[in-house]
C-alpha positions as CSV (number, residue, x, y, z in Angstrom):
1,M,-19.0,14.2,-26.2
2,E,-20.6,13.6,-22.8
3,F,-20.6,16.5,-20.3
4,K,-18.8,15.5,-17.1
5,D,-20.6,16.7,-14.0
6,Y,-17.6,17.0,-11.7
7,Y,-19.7,18.3,-8.8
8,A,-21.8,15.2,-8.9
9,T,-18.7,13.0,-9.1
10,L,-17.5,14.5,-5.8
11,G,-21.0,14.6,-4.3
12,V,-21.0,18.3,-3.6
13,S,-23.1,21.3,-4.6
14,K,-22.0,23.9,-7.1
15,T,-21.6,26.3,-4.2
16,A,-19.2,24.1,-2.3
17,T,-16.3,25.9,-0.7
18,D,-12.6,24.9,-1.3
19,K,-12.6,23.2,2.1
20,E,-15.7,21.2,1.3
21,L,-14.3,20.1,-2.1
22,K,-11.1,19.0,-0.5
23,Q,-12.8,17.0,2.3
24,A,-15.1,15.3,-0.2
25,Y,-12.2,14.5,-2.5
26,R,-10.0,13.0,0.2
27,K,-12.8,10.9,1.6
28,L,-13.5,9.4,-1.8
29,A,-9.9,9.1,-2.8
30,R,-9.1,7.1,0.3
31,K,-12.1,4.8,-0.3
32,H,-11.3,4.1,-4.0
33,H,-7.5,4.2,-4.1
34,P,-6.0,1.3,-6.1
35,D,-3.7,0.4,-3.1
36,V,-6.9,-0.1,-1.0
37,N,-8.7,-2.0,-3.7
38,P,-6.1,-4.1,-5.5
39,G,-7.4,-5.6,-8.7
40,D,-10.8,-3.9,-8.5
41,K,-11.3,-2.3,-11.9
42,A,-14.5,-0.5,-10.8
43,A,-12.7,1.2,-7.9
44,E,-9.8,2.1,-10.3
45,A,-12.3,3.7,-12.7
46,R,-14.0,5.6,-9.9
47,F,-10.6,6.7,-8.6
48,K,-9.8,8.2,-12.0
49,E,-13.1,10.0,-12.1
50,I,-12.5,11.5,-8.6
51,N,-9.0,12.7,-9.5
52,E,-10.2,14.2,-12.7
53,A,-13.0,16.0,-11.0
54,Y,-10.8,17.5,-8.3
55,E,-8.1,18.3,-10.8
56,V,-10.6,20.8,-12.3
57,L,-12.6,21.9,-9.3
58,G,-9.6,22.1,-6.9
59,D,-8.0,24.7,-9.2
60,P,-9.8,28.1,-8.9
61,E,-9.1,29.1,-12.5
62,K,-10.1,25.8,-14.0
63,R,-13.2,25.8,-11.8
64,R,-14.2,29.2,-13.1
65,K,-13.8,28.1,-16.7
66,Y,-15.7,24.8,-16.0
67,D,-18.6,26.7,-14.5
68,E,-18.7,29.0,-17.5
69,L,-18.6,25.9,-19.8
70,G,-21.4,24.3,-17.9
71,A,-23.6,27.3,-18.4
72,N,-22.9,27.3,-22.2
73,W,-22.7,23.6,-22.7
74,R,-25.9,23.3,-24.9
75,M,-24.6,26.1,-27.1
76,Y,-21.3,24.4,-27.5
77,E,-22.9,21.0,-28.2
78,Q,-25.0,22.4,-30.9
79,A,-22.0,24.2,-32.5
80,Q,-20.1,20.9,-32.5
81,Q,-23.0,19.1,-34.2
82,Q,-22.9,21.9,-36.9
83,G,-19.2,21.3,-37.6
84,G,-17.4,23.5,-35.1
85,G,-19.7,26.6,-35.4
86,A,-18.8,30.2,-35.9
87,G,-17.9,32.0,-32.7
88,W,-16.1,29.1,-31.1
89,S,-12.3,29.5,-31.1
90,G,-10.4,26.3,-31.9
91,G,-13.4,24.1,-31.0
92,S,-13.6,25.6,-27.5
93,P,-16.1,28.2,-26.4
94,F,-13.3,30.0,-24.5
95,G,-10.6,30.5,-27.1
96,G,-7.2,29.1,-25.9
97,F,-8.9,27.2,-23.1
98,G,-7.0,24.0,-22.6
99,G,-3.5,22.8,-23.4
100,G,-2.9,22.4,-19.7
101,G,-1.1,19.1,-19.9
102,G,2.0,20.6,-18.5
103,E,5.6,20.9,-19.5
104,G,6.9,17.6,-20.8
105,G,3.6,15.9,-20.5
106,A,3.2,16.3,-16.8
107,W,-0.2,16.1,-15.1
108,T,-1.2,17.3,-11.7
109,I,-2.8,14.2,-10.2
110,N,-4.4,14.3,-6.7
111,M,-3.3,11.4,-4.6
112,G,-5.0,12.2,-1.3
113,G,-1.7,12.5,0.7
114,G,1.3,14.7,1.1
115,P,1.5,18.4,1.1
116,G,-1.7,19.9,-0.3
117,G,-3.1,16.5,-0.9
118,Y,-1.7,16.1,-4.4
119,R,1.5,15.6,-6.4
120,T,2.6,16.0,-10.0
121,M,3.1,12.8,-11.9
122,S,4.6,12.4,-15.4
123,E,2.5,10.7,-18.1
124,E,4.8,7.7,-17.8
125,E,4.1,7.4,-14.1
126,M,0.4,7.5,-14.8
127,R,0.8,4.7,-17.3
128,E,2.6,2.7,-14.7
129,M,-0.3,3.1,-12.2
130,F,-3.2,2.7,-14.6
131,G,-1.7,0.6,-17.5
132,T,-2.3,1.4,-21.1
133,E,-5.7,3.0,-20.6
134,D,-5.8,6.8,-20.7
135,P,-6.2,8.1,-17.2
136,F,-8.3,11.1,-18.4
137,S,-11.6,11.3,-20.2
138,D,-12.0,12.9,-23.7
139,F,-14.0,15.7,-22.0
140,F,-11.1,16.6,-19.7
141,K,-8.4,16.4,-22.5
142,T,-10.5,18.6,-24.7
143,F,-11.0,21.4,-22.2
144,F,-8.3,21.1,-19.6
145,G,-5.5,18.9,-20.8
146,G,-5.1,19.6,-24.5
147,G,-6.4,17.3,-27.2
148,P,-5.2,14.7,-29.6
149,E,-4.5,17.5,-32.1
150,Q,-1.2,18.1,-30.2
151,P,1.0,15.2,-31.3
152,R,3.7,14.1,-28.9
153,G,6.6,14.4,-31.4
154,R,5.8,17.7,-33.0
155,A,8.8,19.8,-34.1
156,G,10.5,21.9,-31.5
157,R,9.3,19.9,-28.5
158,A,12.0,18.6,-26.2
159,P,12.5,14.8,-26.0
160,R,10.3,13.3,-23.3
161,T,12.2,11.9,-20.4
162,Q,11.8,8.2,-19.6
163,K,12.2,6.7,-16.2
164,G,14.5,3.7,-16.0
165,R,13.1,0.2,-15.5
166,D,12.7,-1.1,-12.0
167,I,14.5,-4.2,-10.9
168,E,13.3,-6.9,-8.5
169,H,15.4,-9.4,-6.6
170,E,14.3,-12.0,-4.1
171,V,15.9,-12.3,-0.6
172,E,15.5,-14.8,2.1
173,L,15.6,-14.0,5.8
174,T,15.5,-15.9,9.1
175,L,12.8,-14.9,11.5
176,E,15.5,-13.4,13.7
177,E,16.7,-11.2,10.9
178,A,13.1,-10.1,10.2
179,Y,12.8,-9.3,13.9
180,H,16.0,-7.2,14.2
181,G,16.2,-5.9,10.6
182,A,19.1,-6.9,8.3
183,M,21.4,-5.6,5.6
184,R,21.8,-7.4,2.2
185,R,24.4,-6.7,-0.5
186,I,22.8,-7.2,-3.9
187,S,24.9,-7.6,-7.0
188,I,23.3,-6.0,-10.1
189,K,24.4,-6.6,-13.7
190,L,23.2,-4.2,-16.3
191,G,24.6,-3.7,-19.8
192,G,27.7,-5.7,-19.1
193,H,28.5,-3.8,-16.0
194,A,28.2,-5.1,-12.4
195,R,27.8,-3.2,-9.2
196,S,26.8,-3.9,-5.6
197,V,24.1,-2.2,-3.6
198,D,23.7,-2.4,0.2
199,V,20.0,-2.5,1.1
200,R,18.7,-2.0,4.7
201,I,15.7,-4.3,5.4
202,P,13.6,-2.8,8.2
203,A,12.7,-4.7,11.4
204,G,9.3,-6.4,11.3
205,V,9.2,-7.0,7.6
206,K,6.7,-9.6,6.5
207,E,6.7,-12.5,4.1
208,G,6.2,-11.2,0.5
209,S,7.0,-7.6,1.4
210,R,8.8,-5.4,-1.1
211,V,11.7,-3.3,0.2
212,R,12.5,-0.4,-2.1
213,A,15.9,1.1,-2.8
214,A,15.1,4.3,-4.7
215,G,17.2,5.0,-7.8
216,E,19.1,1.7,-7.8
217,G,17.4,0.3,-10.9
218,E,18.2,0.9,-14.6
219,A,19.3,4.4,-15.6
220,G,16.7,6.6,-17.2
221,S,16.9,8.1,-20.7
222,D,16.9,11.8,-21.9
223,G,17.6,12.9,-18.3
224,G,14.9,10.7,-16.8
225,A,15.2,9.4,-13.2
226,A,16.7,6.0,-12.6
227,G,14.4,3.1,-11.8
228,D,14.2,1.5,-8.4
229,L,15.4,-1.8,-6.9
230,F,12.9,-3.9,-5.1
231,L,13.7,-6.8,-2.8
232,R,11.0,-9.4,-2.5
233,V,11.2,-10.8,1.1
234,H,10.8,-14.5,1.9
235,I,11.1,-15.6,5.5
236,R,12.2,-19.1,6.3
237,P,10.0,-21.3,8.5
238,H,11.0,-21.3,12.2
239,P,11.4,-24.5,14.3
240,V,9.8,-22.9,17.3
241,F,7.7,-19.9,16.3
242,E,4.8,-19.6,13.9
243,R,4.2,-16.1,12.7
244,K,0.7,-14.6,12.0
245,G,0.9,-11.0,11.0
246,D,2.8,-9.2,13.8
247,D,2.0,-11.9,16.3
248,L,4.0,-15.0,17.2
249,H,2.6,-18.4,18.4
250,V,4.6,-21.0,20.4
251,K,3.8,-24.2,22.2
252,V,4.9,-24.5,25.8
253,Q,5.3,-27.9,27.4
254,V,4.4,-28.1,31.1
255,P,4.3,-31.2,33.3
256,A,0.9,-32.6,34.3
257,T,1.6,-31.6,37.9
258,T,2.1,-28.0,36.9
259,A,-1.0,-27.9,34.9
260,V,-3.0,-29.4,37.8
261,L,-1.5,-27.7,40.8
262,G,-0.2,-24.5,39.1
263,G,3.3,-23.1,38.9
264,E,5.6,-21.4,36.4
265,A,6.8,-22.2,32.9
266,Q,9.5,-20.7,30.7
267,V,8.2,-19.3,27.4
268,P,10.7,-18.8,24.6
269,T,10.8,-15.4,22.7
270,V,12.9,-14.3,19.8
271,T,15.3,-12.5,22.2
272,G,15.3,-15.0,25.1
273,S,12.7,-16.4,27.5
274,V,10.2,-15.1,29.9
275,R,8.3,-16.6,32.9
276,L,4.7,-17.5,32.6
277,K,2.5,-18.0,35.7
278,V,0.4,-21.1,35.1
279,P,-2.7,-21.2,37.2
280,E,-3.9,-24.5,38.7
281,T,-6.2,-26.7,36.6
282,T,-4.8,-25.3,33.4
283,Q,-6.2,-27.3,30.5
284,P,-4.3,-28.8,27.5
285,G,-4.4,-26.3,24.6
286,Q,-5.2,-23.3,26.8
287,V,-3.7,-20.2,25.3
288,F,-2.0,-17.3,27.2
289,R,-1.2,-13.9,25.6
290,L,2.1,-12.3,26.4
291,K,1.6,-8.7,25.3
292,G,4.4,-7.0,23.3
293,H,6.6,-10.1,22.8
294,G,5.7,-10.5,19.1
295,M,7.3,-9.0,16.0
296,P,8.1,-5.2,15.8
297,L,5.9,-3.1,13.6
298,V,7.6,-1.8,10.5
299,G,8.6,1.8,11.1
300,K,7.3,1.7,14.7
301,Q,10.1,0.2,16.6
302,D,8.5,1.0,20.0
303,Q,5.4,-1.1,19.1
304,R,5.3,-4.9,18.8
305,G,2.8,-7.6,18.3
306,D,2.0,-10.2,20.9
307,L,3.2,-13.7,21.7
308,Y,0.6,-16.5,22.2
309,A,1.7,-19.5,24.3
310,T,-0.4,-22.7,23.9
311,I,-0.1,-25.1,26.8
312,D,1.0,-28.6,25.9
313,V,0.5,-30.8,29.0
314,Q,3.2,-33.5,29.2
315,L,2.1,-36.8,30.7
316,P,4.7,-39.2,32.1
317,R,5.8,-42.0,29.8
318,S,6.7,-44.3,32.8
319,L,6.0,-44.3,36.5
320,T,8.0,-45.3,39.5
321,K,6.4,-47.3,42.2
322,E,5.9,-44.3,44.4
323,Q,4.5,-42.2,41.5
324,R,2.0,-45.0,40.7
325,Q,0.8,-45.0,44.4
326,H,0.2,-41.2,44.2
327,W,-1.7,-41.4,40.9
328,E,-3.8,-44.3,42.3
329,A,-4.6,-42.2,45.3
330,V,-5.7,-39.4,43.1
331,R,-7.9,-41.8,41.1
332,K,-9.6,-43.0,44.3
333,T,-10.6,-39.3,45.1
334,E,-12.1,-38.9,41.6
335,G,-14.8,-41.5,42.3
336,K,-15.9,-39.4,45.3
């Protein structure tokens, strides 16, 4: 079995303080978190190593035992090669050291956020996050989390709770509903029973977002928590606005005279219209930014994206006799 240098994993010295350990862990956890690196297997593996290292070094008692193990590792390794070796209790140099998997298979997993920078997750939750692969190394399980010699279903152990399955529904919104927020009533049929759930969709939600209604999925087993309901949001195309992130884009038609001489134009927004001052000699396709007239940011109702107005200069399709005379007069000045 390979010895795991947890200090090297976190990039700290063996004399590092608790504060230094926590700072190093949080920096690495944020960098390699699966949510930040979706689909990156290397980052996922690194994240597991980081969590495992801090799980041990962040606990004073585990750290003390780990330091003692490191000092005696060669002796332990030799004893293992000799078939267990006299003097080692239960295959561990510390007699009774290990078995810390927790009641009901719970593991203390550091997530880099929340009170204390960690939370306790069940083994089932770990499987949901990391798939079928074991989230801990053999080294960790042997010395800190119990080993395979502890079968899951041994006599006297209480049944392991199982969280209920999550449910996902798709929901379609107009841009206006996405702007203001909306309520949707979802009908759920499970096991021959039907029920309705009202879900509040927050203002500013984007295409493809998942809105979670906690505990509204399938019921858990053996006292396990219910699963969640997720609404996958789709936003219909809008005839006027194009959305890009939290910003909106719109075309604004102005007469040629306004573009040349300057003036004002009415710019549509989701909630009405605003006036735009058009400077003289404005060019076709010129873009003006109207700050704060875009989509609201989810969870930050006092903040909004911007609205970008692209000028579309409208040329006349026919001319009166008087208009032609004026345009011809303009043309004569161009030659000069």
